[in-house]
TORKOL-4160 file (C-alpha; in steps of 0.2 Angstrom, whole numbers, padded with zeros to 4 digits, m for minus):
170
<pt num="1" X="0000" Y="0000" Z="0000"/>
<pt num="2" X="0007" Y="0017" Z="m0005"/>
<pt num="3" X="0008" Y="0032" Z="0006"/>
<pt num="4" X="0005" Y="0050" Z="m0001"/>
<pt num="5" X="0017" Y="0062" Z="0007"/>
<pt num="6" X="0017" Y="0081" Z="0008"/>
<pt num="7" X="0033" Y="0090" Z="0012"/>
<pt num="8" X="0031" Y="0108" Z="0018"/>
<pt num="9" X="0042" Y="0121" Z="0028"/>
<pt num="10" X="0043" Y="0139" Z="0032"/>
<pt num="11" X="0025" Y="0143" Z="0032"/>
<pt num="12" X="0028" Y="0159" Z="0043"/>
<pt num="13" X="0009" Y="0161" Z="0047"/>
<pt num="14" X="0004" Y="0174" Z="0051"/>
<pt num="15" X="0020" Y="0185" Z="0049"/>
<pt num="16" X="0023" Y="0182" Z="0031"/>
<pt num="17" X="0006" Y="0176" Z="0026"/>
<pt num="18" X="m0011" Y="0178" Z="0035"/>
<pt num="19" X="m0015" Y="0160" Z="0031"/>
<pt num="20" X="m0009" Y="0145" Z="0022"/>
<pt num="21" X="m0016" Y="0145" Z="0004"/>
<pt num="22" X="m0031" Y="0134" Z="0001"/>
<pt num="23" X="m0022" Y="0124" Z="m0012"/>
<pt num="24" X="m0009" Y="0119" Z="0002"/>
<pt num="25" X="m0023" Y="0114" Z="0014"/>
<pt num="26" X="m0031" Y="0103" Z="0000"/>
<pt num="27" X="m0014" Y="0094" Z="m0001"/>
<pt num="28" X="m0014" Y="0092" Z="0018"/>
<pt num="29" X="m0031" Y="0084" Z="0017"/>
<pt num="30" X="m0026" Y="0072" Z="0003"/>
<pt num="31" X="m0009" Y="0067" Z="0011"/>
<pt num="32" X="m0007" Y="0051" Z="0022"/>
<pt num="33" X="0008" Y="0059" Z="0030"/>
<pt num="34" X="0013" Y="0077" Z="0032"/>
<pt num="35" X="0031" Y="0083" Z="0035"/>
<pt num="36" X="0033" Y="0101" Z="0041"/>
<pt num="37" X="0051" Y="0106" Z="0043"/>
<pt num="38" X="0049" Y="0121" Z="0054"/>
<pt num="39" X="0046" Y="0140" Z="0055"/>
<pt num="40" X="0027" Y="0138" Z="0059"/>
<pt num="41" X="0028" Y="0154" Z="0069"/>
<pt num="42" X="0010" Y="0152" Z="0076"/>
<pt num="43" X="0005" Y="0138" Z="0088"/>
<pt num="44" X="m0012" Y="0140" Z="0081"/>
<pt num="45" X="m0006" Y="0134" Z="0064"/>
<pt num="46" X="0002" Y="0119" Z="0072"/>
<pt num="47" X="m0015" Y="0116" Z="0080"/>
<pt num="48" X="m0024" Y="0116" Z="0063"/>
<pt num="49" X="m0011" Y="0104" Z="0055"/>
<pt num="50" X="m0014" Y="0092" Z="0070"/>
<pt num="51" X="m0033" Y="0093" Z="0067"/>
<pt num="52" X="m0032" Y="0090" Z="0048"/>
<pt num="53" X="m0018" Y="0078" Z="0046"/>
<pt num="54" X="m0019" Y="0059" Z="0046"/>
<pt num="55" X="m0001" Y="0059" Z="0052"/>
<pt num="56" X="0010" Y="0074" Z="0056"/>
<pt num="57" X="0028" Y="0074" Z="0058"/>
<pt num="58" X="0035" Y="0091" Z="0063"/>
<pt num="59" X="0050" Y="0100" Z="0070"/>
<pt num="60" X="0053" Y="0118" Z="0076"/>
<pt num="61" X="0063" Y="0131" Z="0066"/>
<pt num="62" X="0073" Y="0146" Z="0071"/>
<pt num="63" X="0058" Y="0158" Z="0070"/>
<pt num="64" X="0047" Y="0147" Z="0082"/>
<pt num="65" X="0045" Y="0153" Z="0100"/>
<pt num="66" X="0045" Y="0143" Z="0116"/>
<pt num="67" X="0027" Y="0138" Z="0114"/>
<pt num="68" X="0031" Y="0128" Z="0098"/>
<pt num="69" X="0048" Y="0122" Z="0105"/>
<pt num="70" X="0039" Y="0114" Z="0119"/>
<pt num="71" X="0028" Y="0104" Z="0108"/>
<pt num="72" X="0040" Y="0100" Z="0094"/>
<pt num="73" X="0057" Y="0092" Z="0093"/>
<pt num="74" X="0073" Y="0100" Z="0084"/>
<pt num="75" X="0074" Y="0084" Z="0074"/>
<pt num="76" X="0063" Y="0070" Z="0070"/>
<pt num="77" X="0065" Y="0052" Z="0063"/>
<pt num="78" X="0052" Y="0040" Z="0056"/>
<pt num="79" X="0052" Y="0024" Z="0045"/>
<pt num="80" X="0038" Y="0023" Z="0033"/>
<pt num="81" X="0037" Y="0007" Z="0023"/>
<pt num="82" X="0055" Y="0004" Z="0026"/>
<pt num="83" X="0061" Y="0021" Z="0020"/>
<pt num="84" X="0070" Y="0030" Z="0034"/>
<pt num="85" X="0066" Y="0048" Z="0035"/>
<pt num="86" X="0074" Y="0062" Z="0046"/>
<pt num="87" X="0070" Y="0080" Z="0047"/>
<pt num="88" X="0078" Y="0096" Z="0054"/>
<pt num="89" X="0074" Y="0114" Z="0050"/>
<pt num="90" X="0092" Y="0120" Z="0046"/>
<pt num="91" X="0107" Y="0111" Z="0038"/>
<pt num="92" X="0119" Y="0126" Z="0036"/>
<pt num="93" X="0127" Y="0132" Z="0020"/>
<pt num="94" X="0123" Y="0124" Z="0003"/>
<pt num="95" X="0142" Y="0121" Z="0000"/>
<pt num="96" X="0146" Y="0104" Z="0008"/>
<pt num="97" X="0128" Y="0101" Z="0013"/>
<pt num="98" X="0127" Y="0083" Z="0007"/>
<pt num="99" X="0143" Y="0077" Z="0016"/>
<pt num="100" X="0138" Y="0086" Z="0032"/>
<pt num="101" X="0121" Y="0079" Z="0032"/>
<pt num="102" X="0127" Y="0062" Z="0028"/>
<pt num="103" X="0138" Y="0062" Z="0043"/>
<pt num="104" X="0124" Y="0069" Z="0055"/>
<pt num="105" X="0111" Y="0057" Z="0049"/>
<pt num="106" X="0120" Y="0041" Z="0045"/>
<pt num="107" X="0105" Y="0030" Z="0047"/>
<pt num="108" X="0093" Y="0040" Z="0036"/>
<pt num="109" X="0088" Y="0037" Z="0018"/>
<pt num="110" X="0079" Y="0054" Z="0016"/>
<pt num="111" X="0082" Y="0070" Z="0025"/>
<pt num="112" X="0069" Y="0084" Z="0024"/>
<pt num="113" X="0074" Y="0101" Z="0029"/>
<pt num="114" X="0069" Y="0119" Z="0027"/>
<pt num="115" X="0075" Y="0137" Z="0032"/>
<pt num="116" X="0082" Y="0144" Z="0015"/>
<pt num="117" X="0065" Y="0144" Z="0006"/>
<pt num="118" X="0074" Y="0137" Z="m0008"/>
<pt num="119" X="0069" Y="0121" Z="m0015"/>
<pt num="120" X="0082" Y="0107" Z="m0015"/>
<pt num="121" X="0083" Y="0089" Z="m0021"/>
<pt num="122" X="0100" Y="0081" Z="m0022"/>
<pt num="123" X="0107" Y="0064" Z="m0017"/>
<pt num="124" X="0124" Y="0063" Z="m0008"/>
<pt num="125" X="0138" Y="0051" Z="m0014"/>
<pt num="126" X="0132" Y="0039" Z="0000"/>
<pt num="127" X="0114" Y="0039" Z="m0006"/>
<pt num="128" X="0106" Y="0051" Z="0006"/>
<pt num="129" X="0092" Y="0060" Z="m0003"/>
<pt num="130" X="0090" Y="0078" Z="0003"/>
<pt num="131" X="0074" Y="0087" Z="0001"/>
<pt num="132" X="0069" Y="0105" Z="0004"/>
<pt num="133" X="0051" Y="0110" Z="m0001"/>
<pt num="134" X="0054" Y="0128" Z="m0001"/>
<pt num="135" X="0040" Y="0139" Z="0006"/>
<pt num="136" X="0021" Y="0140" Z="0002"/>
<pt num="137" X="0020" Y="0157" Z="0008"/>
<pt num="138" X="0036" Y="0167" Z="0006"/>
<pt num="139" X="0046" Y="0164" Z="m0010"/>
<pt num="140" X="0060" Y="0176" Z="m0006"/>
<pt num="141" X="0072" Y="0175" Z="m0021"/>
<pt num="142" X="0062" Y="0161" Z="m0030"/>
<pt num="143" X="0050" Y="0164" Z="m0044"/>
<pt num="144" X="0035" Y="0156" Z="m0035"/>
<pt num="145" X="0031" Y="0148" Z="m0018"/>
<pt num="146" X="0032" Y="0130" Z="m0017"/>
<pt num="147" X="0030" Y="0113" Z="m0007"/>
<pt num="148" X="0033" Y="0095" Z="m0012"/>
<pt num="149" X="0023" Y="0079" Z="m0014"/>
<pt num="150" X="0030" Y="0061" Z="m0015"/>
<pt num="151" X="0025" Y="0043" Z="m0013"/>
<pt num="152" X="0032" Y="0029" Z="m0003"/>
<pt num="153" X="0028" Y="0012" Z="m0010"/>
<pt num="154" X="0037" Y="m0005" Z="m0008"/>
<pt num="155" X="0051" Y="0002" Z="0003"/>
<pt num="156" X="0055" Y="0016" Z="m0010"/>
<pt num="157" X="0053" Y="0035" Z="m0012"/>
<pt num="158" X="0044" Y="0038" Z="m0028"/>
<pt num="159" X="0037" Y="0053" Z="m0038"/>
<pt num="160" X="0045" Y="0067" Z="m0029"/>
<pt num="161" X="0037" Y="0083" Z="m0036"/>
<pt num="162" X="0040" Y="0101" Z="m0033"/>
<pt num="163" X="0023" Y="0110" Z="m0033"/>
<pt num="164" X="0020" Y="0128" Z="m0036"/>
<pt num="165" X="0008" Y="0139" Z="m0027"/>
<pt num="166" X="0000" Y="0150" Z="m0039"/>
<pt num="167" X="m0002" Y="0168" Z="m0036"/>
<pt num="168" X="m0021" Y="0166" Z="m0035"/>
<pt num="169" X="m0019" Y="0152" Z="m0022"/>
<pt num="170" X="m0009" Y="0164" Z="m0010"/>
């Protein structure tokens, strides 16, 4: 049985956006597992994710206050159908990221991270897949806001897609 995944980070609600776009909420509702890689900003947003998600895996980010840090870990790890995931908000500079993360997460197949608002999809020399979904609310230097979807099936990560949040959705 395959699992539909949603990867999101850096929502920054209500500081960078008043609310999460409807298009993203629809993706939350469709996902079997939602990963949120930090910078929620509002505990109310975490509450809403907890109400709507079948399964939520979250970490706090550098912009999250004590209320969120008391409820969320800095890092999270989970195995889904034999695929070992880890998640952290910040991984440091892009240069050397793959090697650094491979050393920090040696028992991980897929590392989900955020912070930069810049989508990222690479695989290290040792086989660690690194995924940053960008931000669905704050595109920064990117052309559009983004999130990612993927599927886990038969012990493999499949169909990783970078999804754009259209201007009408924001």
